[in-house]
N, C-alpha and C positions, 0 to 999 in steps of 0.2 A: 505494499500499499506504499503511498504516494502523501506524503502534509510536510509542509515547511511547521517549521518548530521556532519561534524565539520566545530568548529570552533574558533578565538580568535578575536576580534576584534584589526585592527595594521593600524594606517591610517597613512602616514609619510608623510607631507607637509615640506617642504623644502624652506623654506624664498632664494629669491636672490641676490645679492651686487645691491646697489642701485646706479649700472652707468645709467647718462642717454641717451637714445634712443634717435634719431631723431621723433617725430611723425610724420605719415604722414597722409591729411588730402583727401576726397573728390572732384573733383573741377566740374565746370559743363564748356560747351562750347556753348553759350548763340549763336542760329543763327543769321545773320543777318534780318533774317524779323520775330521776335523773339524780345521780350519787359523786361529790364533786371526783370522786376518784376514780368513776367511769369514765373521765375523761380524757380523748388519747391525746399522748403529749407535743402533735405536732396539728396541727386544726387547720384545717381548710374552707378558709371565708366565699361564701358563694356569691356576690359579688365584688365587682372591681371597687376598690377606697378611692374617691375624688380626691387622695393624699398623697402620692403617689411620686418619690421622688424620680429624676431625671432617669439614676439606675436599675430603677424599678421598672421604671414603664421599657428602659429599652431591652434590656434581657427579655421584660414578657412580649415587648414584639418579633422578636430573636426569633424566638421560640415558636410562635403562634407562628412564622413561617415555614419555620420548619418541621412543625406538626401537618401545615395546612389545615390551621383551626383557625378562629376569629381568637382575636386578641381577647375578650369576654371571656372566653371558655378556658383564659390561663389564671391564677389565679395566686400571688405571693404566697408563701407558707412562715415564711422564715428573712429575717436580716441581718447582717450579723458586721459591725465594722471591724475592718482587717487593714494590716499595712504589708502590702504583697512586697516579696525581698527583689522584684524586679521588673519592667518595661510588660513582662509573659502573663500578670498577672497569676506566677505561680503552677502556671499549667508549660508545663519543659514540652517545645512539639520539634519531630529531628530538623534537620537545616533551618530553622527559625534561629534569626536573631532578635536577642532582645538587652533593650533599651536599660544599662544599669542603675542602681536605685530604688529605695523603694519606693513606695508608689501609695498611699493609700485609697483604701475605696473598699469593699462589701463584698461579703458571700451572700450570695444568693439563694433561697429554694424554693422552687415553683412548682406549682401543678400544673397538671391536666391528661385529661385524658387518662382518668386510673393511678396515674405514676409521678413520683416528683421528678426534679430536676435542678439538677444545682449551676451558677455563673458566678464567673469571678469577674468585678471588674472595676474599672476605675473611682472617682466620687463624683464625676458627671456625667458618665453613666457613658462617655466617647469610647472609649476602650469596655467591651462586655466580649469574655470567653467561657466558651460552655468548658465546664470541671471536665477532666481528663477523664473521671470514671462515669458520667453521666451524657457523653455524646449523643446524639438524637439525627442521625441521618439526615440530609434535607438537600434540596436536585440537585445541588450540586456531587455532593459529597456523595449518591447516590447513583451518577454517573462518574465517576470517578472511580467507585467502588466494582464498577460493571465493566470498564475495562482495566483493571489490573486484574480481575476477577478471570475476564480473556484471554489478555496477557498471557497469566500465569494458567492458564488449560485447568484451571478450580472450577468448585462451586461459590457464586456468591457468600453464602452464608458460612463460606471461612474465611472473607476478611471480613476484619474488626476494622471500625473507625476509631482512631487512635483521639484523634482531633481535627477539629475544622474552625479556621477564624475565620471573617470578612478582614479586605486588605485592598488595600488603594495599589495597587501597581503603578509606577513609573513613568512603565513605557509602554508597547504594545505585546513587547518580551514577557510580558508573566513573570518575567522575573528570572527566567534560563537561557543561558548565558550558550550561543554555540558561534563557533567559526566561522565568519566569512559571511554574517548573517547581519542586518541594521535593521533597529528597532525605530520604530515610529516614535517621537518622545511628546504621548500622550499619556496622561491618567487613564489608567486601565480600573478600575472594581474588579473585586474578584475575591478567588479565595485561597486561603493556604491550607493544605488536608495533609494529613498524616494516616497510613493505611496498616497496617500490621497481617501477616497472613505466616505462618511457619512458625520461623525462629529469629522471620525481617519485619524493618518497618520499610515504608517507599512514601516517599510526597511527590503529592503532584499539586500541582498552580494551574489555575482556571480563572476566567471568564468571567461574569459574571452570571451570566445562563449557560454556564459549562457547555457553552459549542467550540469552545475550544480546552481542550483539558490538555495540560504539558506534564510529560514525567520529567522527576527532580533531581532525584537523588542519582548522581553520575556515581557511576561504580566504574570506569576503564573510557579511557581517549587515545585517541591513535590517529597519527599523521605519519604523510612521506611528500615530501613539497624538494623540488629544486631541481637541477638533471638539463639538460638541452632543451627538454619540451617542455619545460615549466612547468613540471605538475604540480598541482595542489589536493592535494587528497585529506580526508578525516575522516573519520568512524566517533563518536561519542554513541557510548551502549550505558544503556541505563540499568540498578540495582531491579527491577522489571521485567528487563527482559528485553526492553526497546532499543530500538536502534537508530540513529540522526548517523548516514552518509552527504557527504558535498564534496562535489566536483568545482571546485571553484575559476579552472583553468575552462572548463565547459559553462560559464557566461553566469555560474550559480544554480544546479544542479543541486539540490535538495531532495534526498528521498530516505524513509523508515523502514523499513523492518522490525520482524521478532523473529530472538534468538529462538531456536529449537531445542523442544526438550533437554537433550542430548549437551549442546550447544549452552543452558543457562544451566547444566548440572557444573557442567565444566571448567567456567567460569564462579562458581558459587562456590567448588572448592582452591580456588586459590585466595578468594577472599576471607573464606574464612583460614586457613591456613597460611597466606604469605603474609607477611608484613607490607607494610606502602609500596612502590616497589616504581623506579624510573628505570624503561627500558630506550637503551641508547641506539643503535647498531646506525648513525648515522656517518656517510664517508670521512675522511680527512680533512680536516679546514685544508681553505689554499688548493686545493684537489679541483683539477677539472671537472666539468660535468657534474657537483658533488651533490650526492642528494642526503637531504636529511629524513633521517630515517629517527621514530619515537613514539613509546607506548606506554602511559602510564596509569599502572593500577588502582584503585582506594578500596587500598585491603585492609581488613580487623586484626590479623594474625597478626604470626612474632619469630615466623621463621622466616631467614632470609634469605630468598631468591636463588638459586644458580646459576649459573649462565642459560643453559640445558631450557630451564622454565623460565626466562627470558627474552631465549627467542621464541621459545611455544608462545608466550602473551603476543608477541610481534605479531610473528604467520598468523594466532587470531585473531586479529584487527585488518591484517593485510586481507585472509580469508573472506571476513565480511565485509569489509569493501568489497573485492570480487563477487559476489552474492547478488548485491545490490550493482554493481556496472557490469553486473558477463554480456 
């Protein structure tokens, strides 16, 4: 399949001023026939209070949109003042850059459709993050789950939503940088989504309606450039097994493919066992018609690669390029 992916991560999280907001909490009215000991610890209001804080309103609106229900069907359960350790509101996300410094805000518990959901916010609700333990797949998350499941050849039920948060990307590339790809400098609303399948986590970036979904956890880069013919070839392999190729000498011909099960298994074997690996099989500097040949493996193991493994990694990337441009 063909598809041009464009990107560069730009996640801006603003911290709010530390002005005190009044906290509202849900209370229950005990019927005359019911003793106080029968009242549940967390009571769910049957209506929306008129004196909600901006943070509560923002979280309720986000949950309603995620569940596809009216805001009137979302109720505040509890509100707790919290000082978060960073701009990610205490919710870690793979690949996300969090502004450093404490951020005053709230831990909110909401109820809808018989379930409870937790949100972390700053004081004015300009930043709202669903708790990692209570993620609710919205349309963008659902689309990303479907894409990952299809890529891995597994059931959508085997893909877990770790986190999903709205983002304003600084350009049309949705935060995924690719060689020789120019991005329109226009703010693009969307989402940063982290999924989990098996023992690995995968980051995706989307635009607002998820009509564009970009894999954003690179696993390997491969390049071959130079020579008398002006070769300009590159491959980016993502942890999900999605592959992006570029032949910039052919007018910027970008192509997309997916690893086979065997290829993905080979990639995961290297990633799980080898330390980060930089391969350089370039011709000596100054040589006539010199070619640059490199490959970088973003791995999490500890074993230093052997020379044979370095050659195998480079050959792996070269084989993928030839499959795309045969």
